[in-house]
C-alpha positions in Angstrom: -108.8 -12.5 94.2 -108.5 -16.4 93.6 -109.1 -15.6 89.9 -106.0 -13.6 89.4 -103.3 -15.5 91.1 -102.6 -18.3 88.4 -101.7 -15.6 85.6 -99.1 -13.7 88.0 -97.4 -17.2 88.7 -97.3 -18.2 84.7 -95.3 -15.2 83.2 -91.7 -16.0 84.9 -92.0 -19.3 83.7 -92.4 -18.4 80.1 -89.8 -15.6 80.3 -87.5 -18.2 81.4 -88.3 -20.7 78.4 -87.8 -18.3 76.1 -84.4 -17.2 77.5 -83.1 -20.6 77.4 -84.4 -21.4 73.8 -82.8 -18.2 72.6 -79.3 -19.0 74.6 -79.6 -22.2 72.7 -80.1 -21.1 69.5 -77.5 -18.5 69.8 -74.8 -21.3 70.7 -75.6 -23.3 67.7 -75.5 -20.1 65.5 -72.1 -19.4 67.1 -71.0 -22.8 66.5 -72.1 -22.8 63.1 -70.3 -19.4 62.4 -66.9 -20.7 63.8 -67.1 -23.9 61.9 -67.6 -21.9 58.7 -64.9 -19.1 59.3 -62.1 -21.9 60.6 -61.8 -20.6 63.8 -62.5 -23.8 65.5 -60.2 -25.8 62.9 -57.3 -22.8 64.2 -58.1 -23.3 67.8 -57.6 -27.3 67.3 -54.4 -26.6 65.3 -52.9 -24.5 68.0 -53.7 -26.7 70.7 -52.9 -30.2 69.4 -49.1 -29.1 68.7 -48.8 -27.8 71.9 -49.7 -30.9 73.3 -47.3 -32.9 71.0 -44.5 -30.9 72.0 -45.3 -31.2 75.5 -44.8 -34.9 74.9 -41.9 -34.9 72.5 -39.3 -32.5 74.6 -37.4 -34.6 77.5 -35.3 -33.3 80.1 -31.6 -33.4 79.1 -29.7 -36.3 80.8 -27.1 -35.7 83.4 -23.6 -35.6 82.1 -21.8 -38.6 83.5 -17.9 -37.6 84.1 -15.4 -40.4 84.0 -13.6 -41.6 87.2 -10.4 -39.8 87.6 -7.2 -42.0 86.6 -5.6 -44.1 89.1 -2.3 -42.4 89.7 0.8 -45.1 88.6 3.0 -46.3 91.7 6.3 -45.1 91.3 8.9 -47.8 90.0 11.4 -48.7 92.5 14.8 -47.5 91.9 17.8 -50.0 91.2 20.1 -50.5 94.0 23.8 -49.2 93.3 26.2 -51.4 95.0 29.4 -49.4 96.0 32.5 -51.3 95.2 35.5 -50.9 97.9 38.6 -49.6 96.0 41.4 -52.1 96.1 44.2 -51.3 98.1 47.5 -50.8 96.4 50.1 -53.6 97.5 52.8 -52.4 99.8 56.3 -51.0 98.5 58.6 -53.4 97.8 62.0 -53.0 99.8 64.9 -51.1 97.6 68.3 -52.2 97.7 70.9 -49.7 98.4 74.0 -49.9 96.2 77.4 -49.8 98.6 80.2 -48.0 96.5 83.0 -49.6 98.9 84.0 -53.0 97.1 84.0 -56.1 99.3 87.5 -57.1 100.4 87.5 -60.6 98.8 85.9 -59.3 95.5 87.9 -60.3 92.4 88.8 -57.2 90.2 89.5 -57.2 86.8 90.4 -55.0 83.9 87.6 -53.8 81.2 89.0 -53.7 77.8 87.3 -51.0 75.6 84.8 -52.3 73.1 85.4 -51.3 69.3 82.7 -48.9 68.0 80.0 -50.5 66.1 80.4 -50.1 62.2 78.2 -47.3 60.7 74.9 -48.5 59.2 75.0 -47.7 55.3 71.9 -45.5 54.4 69.6 -47.3 51.8 70.4 -46.1 48.4 67.3 -44.8 46.4 67.0 -46.7 43.3 65.6 -44.5 40.5 63.0 -45.9 38.4 64.4 -47.3 34.9 63.7 -44.8 32.5 61.0 -45.9 29.8 61.9 -47.5 26.7 62.3 -45.3 23.9 59.9 -45.3 20.8 60.8 -47.4 18.1 60.5 -44.6 15.2 60.8 -45.7 11.4 61.2 -42.7 9.5 59.6 -42.3 6.0 61.2 -43.6 2.7 61.1 -42.3 -0.9 63.5 -45.2 -2.4 61.2 -48.1 -2.5 60.9 -49.4 -6.0 57.1 -49.7 -6.0 57.1 -46.1 -5.6 58.3 -45.4 -9.2 59.1 -41.6 -8.4 60.6 -39.7 -11.2 63.9 -38.0 -10.8 63.9 -34.5 -10.7 64.2 -32.0 -13.6 67.1 -30.2 -14.2 66.0 -26.8 -15.4 67.8 -25.9 -18.8 69.0 -22.4 -17.9 70.4 -23.6 -15.1 72.5 -26.2 -17.2 73.5 -23.4 -19.6 74.9 -21.0 -16.6 76.2 -24.3 -14.9 74.4 -23.9 -11.8 74.8 -27.0 -9.5 74.0 -27.9 -6.0 72.3 -30.1 -3.1 69.0 -29.0 -1.9 67.4 -30.4 1.5 63.7 -30.1 1.6 61.7 -31.0 4.5 58.4 -32.8 3.9 55.5 -33.6 6.2 54.7 -37.3 5.1 50.8 -37.9 5.8 49.8 -41.6 6.9 48.8 -42.2 3.4 52.3 -41.5 2.0 51.4 -38.2 0.3 53.5 -35.1 0.8 51.2 -32.6 2.9 53.5 -29.6 3.3 57.3 -29.2 1.9 59.6 -26.3 2.7 63.4 -25.6 1.9 65.5 -26.6 4.9 69.0 -26.0 2.8 69.3 -24.1 -0.1 71.8 -24.7 -3.3 72.4 -21.0 -3.6 70.3 -21.0 -7.1 66.3 -20.3 -6.8 65.9 -22.2 -9.8 67.1 -25.3 -8.4 65.5 -24.8 -5.2 62.0 -24.4 -6.6 62.8 -27.4 -9.0 63.6 -29.7 -6.1 60.3 -28.2 -4.2 58.1 -29.2 -6.9 59.8 -32.5 -7.2 59.3 -34.1 -3.8 55.6 -32.8 -3.4 54.7 -34.9 -6.3 56.5 -38.0 -5.3 55.1 -40.8 -2.9 56.6 -42.1 0.1 56.4 -44.9 2.6 55.0 -43.5 5.7 56.7 -43.3 8.9 55.7 -45.4 11.9 56.4 -45.1 15.7 56.1 -48.4 17.9 54.6 -50.1 14.5 52.0 -47.7 14.2 51.8 -45.5 11.0 51.5 -41.7 11.6 52.4 -38.3 10.1 55.9 -37.5 10.2 58.3 -34.9 8.6 61.1 -36.1 6.5 64.2 -34.4 5.0 64.8 -35.5 1.4 68.1 -34.4 -0.2 68.3 -33.6 -3.9 71.4 -33.5 -5.8 71.7 -31.3 -9.2 75.0 -32.2 -10.7 76.1 -31.5 -14.4 77.8 -34.2 -16.2 
């Protein structure tokens, strides 16, 4: 019986050592597998940011409100002094006219005053009319013009036609005849046309108004007389 007792006590000790050794080997295998697959790295990445975020986030500070404004004291109102109105002066005594004359008052005769002479109304003086413009009519008698005498129509000479023709001519500022028309006829068409053609060829001294040369109408008489 003493020989079998030690063999019974060794079996539990051996099995426990085997279990411990197997567990250590299993832990190393699991650690190596986790290291290869990146499971351990993911666990570290998940844990580290959580700790960093927990350190960065800080609680919000309480909002400090500004103190309410101090109300401004009301300004004092100006004191208005009331001025007492001045009292009106007392009424002056009024003299009463007594129509009864005094017994010793001198009497006189009042002569009527002559009426004042009437005041003459002021006479409106009309403004003086402007001085008439000085007009110098054109002329055809100047020697330097050298105007020829009108030609007597030969037929009128044979027939004994004669008379006076008045021709109205518009003299330009340069002394030329611009227009011509019969103002008074001689009674003969040939004499009238001869006078009209003559005055249109002539040269003239132009007319002037207040010393300024301007175009002007002028009457030129032409006489046709048989000698």
